[in-house]
C-alpha positions in Angstrom: 6.7 -9.1 -19.8 7.3 -5.5 -20.4 4.8 -3.2 -18.6 3.8 -1.8 -22.1 2.3 -5.1 -22.9 0.3 -5.5 -19.7 0.0 -2.1 -18.4 -3.0 -1.2 -16.2 -5.3 1.5 -17.5 -4.9 3.4 -14.2 -6.5 1.2 -11.6 -8.6 2.7 -9.0 -9.1 1.6 -5.4 -12.5 -0.1 -5.6 -11.7 -3.5 -4.1 -14.7 -3.8 -1.8 -17.7 -2.9 -3.9 -20.2 -0.2 -3.4 -23.8 -0.3 -2.2 -25.5 1.2 -5.3 -25.3 1.2 -9.0 -22.8 4.0 -9.1 -20.6 2.3 -6.6 -20.9 -1.0 -8.4 -20.0 0.6 -11.7 -17.0 2.2 -10.2 -15.9 -1.0 -8.5 -16.3 -2.9 -11.8 -14.4 -0.3 -13.8 -11.6 -0.5 -11.2 -11.4 -4.3 -11.4 -11.3 -4.2 -15.2 -8.6 -1.5 -15.2 -6.6 -3.4 -12.8 -6.7 -6.6 -14.8 -7.3 -5.8 -18.5 -4.4 -3.9 -20.1 -5.2 -1.2 -22.7 -3.5 -2.9 -25.7 -4.8 -4.4 -28.9 -6.4 -1.2 -30.2 -4.7 0.5 -33.1 -4.2 4.3 -33.6 -4.0 5.8 -37.0 -0.4 5.9 -37.9 0.7 3.7 -35.0 3.3 1.0 -35.4 2.2 -2.6 -35.5 1.6 -4.1 -32.0 4.6 -5.7 -30.3 4.7 -9.4 -29.5 4.0 -8.6 -25.9 0.9 -6.6 -26.9 -0.4 -9.3 -29.1 0.2 -11.8 -26.3 -1.8 -9.7 -23.8 -4.6 -9.2 -26.4 -4.9 -12.8 -27.3 -4.3 -14.5 -24.0 -4.6 -12.1 -21.0 -7.4 -9.8 -21.9 -10.2 -12.4 -22.4 -9.2 -14.2 -19.2 -9.1 -10.9 -17.2 -12.4 -9.9 -18.6 -13.9 -13.2 -17.6 -12.5 -12.8 -14.0 -13.8 -9.2 -13.7 -17.2 -9.5 -15.5 -18.3 -13.0 -14.9 -16.6 -14.1 -11.8 -16.5 -10.6 -10.3 -13.1 -11.0 -8.8 -11.6 -8.0 -6.9 -9.0 -5.6 -8.3 -6.6 -7.1 -5.8 -7.0 -10.7 -7.1 -6.7 -9.4 -10.7 -3.5 -7.7 -9.9 -2.0 -10.8 -8.3 -3.1 -13.0 -11.3 -1.7 -10.5 -13.8 1.6 -10.5 -11.9 1.7 -14.2 -12.0 1.2 -14.2 -15.7 3.8 -11.5 -16.3 6.4 -13.4 -14.2 5.7 -16.6 -16.1 6.0 -14.9 -19.5 9.2 -13.1 -18.4 10.6 -16.5 -17.5 9.6 -17.9 -20.9 11.4 -15.0 -22.5 14.6 -15.7 -20.7 14.4 -19.3 -21.7 13.3 -18.9 -25.4 14.3 -15.5 -26.4 12.5 -12.2 -27.2 9.3 -12.7 -29.2 8.9 -16.4 -28.4 7.5 -16.2 -24.9 4.0 -16.9 -26.0 4.8 -19.7 -28.3 2.8 -22.9 -27.7 1.0 -21.7 -24.6 -1.8 -24.1 -25.5 0.4 -27.2 -25.3 2.6 -26.7 -22.3 3.5 -29.8 -20.3 3.7 -30.3 -16.5 7.5 -30.5 -16.9 7.7 -27.0 -18.3 5.7 -25.7 -15.3 7.9 -27.7 -12.9 10.9 -26.0 -14.4 9.3 -22.6 -13.8 8.5 -23.4 -10.2 12.1 -24.7 -9.6 13.5 -21.3 -10.9 10.8 -19.3 -9.2 11.6 -20.7 -5.8 14.9 -18.7 -5.8 13.0 -15.5 -6.3 9.8 -15.8 -4.3 8.7 -16.9 -0.9 6.5 -19.9 -0.6 3.3 -18.0 -0.2 3.9 -15.9 -3.3 4.8 -19.1 -5.2 1.5 -20.7 -4.2 -0.3 -17.5 -5.2 1.3 -17.4 -8.6 0.4 -21.1 -9.1 -3.1 -20.4 -8.2 -3.3 -17.6 -10.8 -1.7 -19.7 -13.5 -3.9 -22.7 -12.7 -7.0 -20.5 -13.2 -5.6 -19.1 -16.4 -4.9 -22.5 -18.0 -8.3 -23.8 -16.7 -10.1 -21.0 -18.4 -8.3 -21.6 -21.8 -8.9 -25.3 -21.5 -12.6 -24.7 -21.3 -12.3 -22.4 -24.4 -10.6 -25.2 -26.3 -7.2 -23.5 -26.7 -5.4 -25.5 -24.0 -5.2 -29.3 -24.4 -4.5 -30.0 -20.7 -4.0 -27.8 -17.6 -0.3 -28.2 -17.1 -0.5 -27.3 -13.3 -2.8 -30.2 -12.4 -0.9 -32.5 -10.1 2.0 -30.2 -9.8 3.7 -30.5 -6.4 4.6 -27.2 -4.6 6.8 -26.6 -1.6 4.6 -26.8 1.6 3.6 -23.5 3.1 5.0 -22.9 6.5 2.3 -22.7 9.1 2.3 -19.3 10.6 0.1 -18.3 13.6 -1.8 -15.0 13.0 -0.2 -12.0 14.8 -2.6 -10.2 17.0 -2.7 -7.4 19.6 -3.6 -8.0 23.2 -6.7 -6.3 24.6 -4.5 -3.8 26.5 -2.6 -3.1 23.3 -5.8 -2.6 21.4 -7.2 -0.1 24.0 -3.9 1.8 23.8 -4.2 1.9 20.0 -7.8 3.1 20.0 -7.0 5.9 22.4 -4.6 7.4 19.9 -6.9 9.7 17.9 -8.3 11.2 21.2 -4.8 11.9 22.4 -3.9 13.7 19.2 -7.1 15.7 19.4 -6.5 16.7 23.0 -2.9 17.9 22.4 -4.0 19.8 19.3 -2.1 17.7 16.8 -5.3 16.8 14.9 -8.7 18.4 14.5 -11.9 16.6 15.2 -12.6 15.4 11.7 -9.4 13.4 11.3 -9.4 12.2 14.9 -12.9 10.9 14.7 -12.4 9.4 11.2 -9.3 7.5 12.3 -11.2 6.3 15.4 -14.0 5.2 13.1 -11.6 3.2 10.9 -10.0 1.3 13.8 -13.3 0.7 15.6 -14.8 -0.9 12.4 -11.6 -2.9 11.7 -11.5 -4.3 15.2 -15.2 -4.0 16.4 -16.6 -5.7 13.3 -13.6 -7.7 12.1 -13.6 -6.2 8.6 -11.1 -6.6 5.9 -9.7 -3.3 4.6 -11.4 -3.8 1.3 -14.7 -4.4 3.1 -14.1 -1.2 5.3 -13.5 1.2 2.4 -16.4 -0.4 0.4 -19.0 0.4 3.2 -21.7 2.8 2.2 -24.5 4.2 4.5 -26.9 1.9 2.6 -24.8 -1.0 4.0 -26.2 -0.3 7.5 -29.3 -1.9 8.9 -31.9 0.6 10.2 -30.7 0.7 13.8 -27.0 1.2 12.7 -25.7 -1.8 14.8 -25.2 -4.2 11.9 -23.6 -3.8 8.5 -24.1 -5.8 5.4 -20.7 -6.5 4.0 -19.5 -7.7 0.6 -16.5 -10.0 1.2 -14.3 -12.3 -0.8 -16.1 -13.7 -3.9 -18.7 -10.9 -3.5 -20.4 -12.9 -0.8 -22.6 -10.8 1.5 -22.6 -11.4 5.3 -24.0 -9.5 8.3 -21.5 -8.0 10.7 -22.6 -6.7 14.1 -20.7 -3.6 14.9 -20.9 -3.7 18.7 -22.1 -0.8 20.9 -18.8 1.2 20.8 -18.3 1.0 17.0 -22.0 1.6 16.3 -21.8 4.7 18.6 -18.8 6.0 16.8 -20.5 5.5 13.4 -23.6 7.4 14.6 -21.5 10.3 15.9 -19.5 10.4 12.6 -22.7 10.4 10.5 -24.4 13.0 12.7 -21.5 15.4 13.0 -19.1 15.0 10.2 -20.7 13.2 7.1 -21.4 15.5 4.2 -23.6 12.9 2.4 -25.5 10.0 4.0 -27.4 8.7 1.1 -27.5 4.9 0.5 -24.5 5.1 -2.0 -22.4 7.6 0.1 -19.2 6.1 1.5 -18.9 6.0 5.2 -15.1 6.3 5.5 -13.9 9.3 3.6 -10.9 11.7 3.3 -10.9 15.4 4.0 -12.5 16.0 0.5 -15.2 13.5 1.4 -14.0 11.0 -1.2 -13.9 7.3 -0.4 -10.8 6.4 1.6 -8.3 4.1 -0.1 -6.8 0.9 1.4 -3.3 2.5 1.2 -4.5 5.6 3.2 -5.8 3.1 5.9 -2.4 1.5 6.0 -0.6 4.7 6.5 -3.1 6.0 9.0 -2.6 2.8 11.1 1.2 3.1 11.1 0.9 6.5 12.7 -1.1 5.2 15.6 1.0 2.1 16.0 4.0 4.5 16.4 2.1 6.6 18.9 1.3 3.6 20.9 4.8 2.1 20.9 3.7 -0.9 18.8 5.5 -2.5 15.8 4.7 -0.2 12.8 4.9 -3.2 10.4 1.6 -4.5 11.8 -1.1 -4.2 9.0 -4.8 -3.4 9.3 -5.5 -7.0 8.9 -4.0 -7.7 12.3 -6.9 -5.9 13.9 -9.1 -8.5 12.3 -6.8 -11.2 13.6 -7.3 -9.5 17.1 -11.0 -9.4 16.7 -11.1 -13.2 16.0 -8.7 -14.1 18.7 -10.4 -12.0 21.4 -13.7 -13.6 20.6 -12.4 -17.1 20.9 -10.5 -16.3 24.1 -13.9 -15.1 25.5 -15.5 -18.4 24.7 -17.2 -17.7 21.3 -18.1 -20.7 19.2 -15.7 -21.5 16.4 -18.4 -21.8 13.8 -19.9 -18.5 14.9 -16.5 -16.8 14.4 -16.3 -18.4 11.0 -19.6 -16.8 10.0 -18.6 -13.4 11.5 -15.3 -13.5 9.5 -16.9 -14.7 6.3 -14.5 -17.7 6.0 -15.7 -20.2 3.4 -13.9 -23.0 5.2 -13.8 -23.8 8.9 -10.1 -24.7 8.5 -9.3 -21.1 7.8 -10.8 -20.1 11.2 -9.2 -23.1 12.9 -5.8 -21.3 12.9 -7.0 -19.0 15.6 -7.6 -21.8 18.1 -3.9 -22.5 17.9 -3.3 -19.0 19.0 -5.6 -19.2 21.9 -4.2 -22.6 23.0 -0.8 -21.0 22.8 -2.0 -18.2 25.0 -3.5 -20.6 27.5 -0.1 -22.5 27.7 1.7 -19.2 28.3 -0.6 -18.3 31.1 -0.3 -21.8 32.6 3.5 -21.8 32.4 3.7 -18.4 34.2 1.0 -19.1 36.9 1.0 -22.8 37.8 3.5 -23.9 40.4 4.1 -27.2 38.8 4.2 -25.9 35.2 
C-alpha cells in the first residue's frame, strides 16, 4: 500500500508509558499516531480520496484505534501490525491490480492466506513472517467480531517453524568492561559528567534491573519507590511489575537525581538528553554502540542483550526460574525457559574445558 494511504501522523517515541496523566496522554497520542493514519478527512477543494485512503479509513483506522484505545498496545506493536497490513495489501494489489486490493476482505479464504504466506517466505525471515501473521490474525479477528468478516482466514494456517535461537549475552567480565566505558570517556576528557553519568545510568538500569528499552525510557521519578531501590515498570500489555534496581544501579540513580536532574517530580522522566527531554529508544541504541566499540565488543549487540545478560547471570548464580520470570515480566514460563539452555550450554563448555575425562 502506498505510504499516502497509511502514513503515520508523525509518531513519537512514547512506547513505554509515563507515570502521570501528561505522560499517559503523550504515550497514548504516540500510539495513535503510529497506528492510525491521517486519512479519511476531506479538505475543501481536495480531490476525492484514493482507493488506498478509503481502504485505510474503512478497514485499518477502526482496528488501529481499537488497539491503541481499548487494548492499549504500544506504538511498536502498532507499527508492526500496520506493516503487516500494508505488505498484505501490496501483495493483493500485485495479484489483483490497482484499486482492487481491498476487494472482498470480508470473505477471504485460508487458501488466499496460504498463497500470501508462500510468496512472503521469499521476502521475509521466519520471525518476520510469524509477526506478520500475528498482526493479520488480530486484524481479521477484530473484524469478525464486528460482523464484517465471515471467518478468520488465518485460523489453522500452518507457518514454517521458527528456528530456535539461544539468547546472546555478555559475560560478567564483558559487562564490567562495558560499564566502565563512561568513566573512561570522562577521565580522558572525551565526555563531560552529564553525558558520562547519563550513559552509565542507562546501562546500569538495562543490566541491573533487566529493563526493556521501552520500559527504560518510560521511567519517571514517580516510578521509584520511596527508598529508590525498586521501580514500578509498565511492561508489555501495560502490565505493571516491580523491578529491584540493585545497590549499584540505585546508587547511580540517586547521584543522577541529586546532581544532574533538572526536574524530579512524579511525571518527570529519569533518562533524558542534554535538553532534559525524555530519551528515545533510538538514542539508547546509538549510545550503546559507542560503548560496545570502546570495549571491543560486537557493535551489532542491541540494548536487549543487556536484559539477556541480566537473566543469564541470575540463573548462573542459582536464581529460581520462576523468580526470574517475575523479574523479567514474562507472561509464560516457556519464554524464560530459553535462558536455562544458555546456562546448561555454559556448564557444558566449562566441563569440557576443565574435566580430564570430558
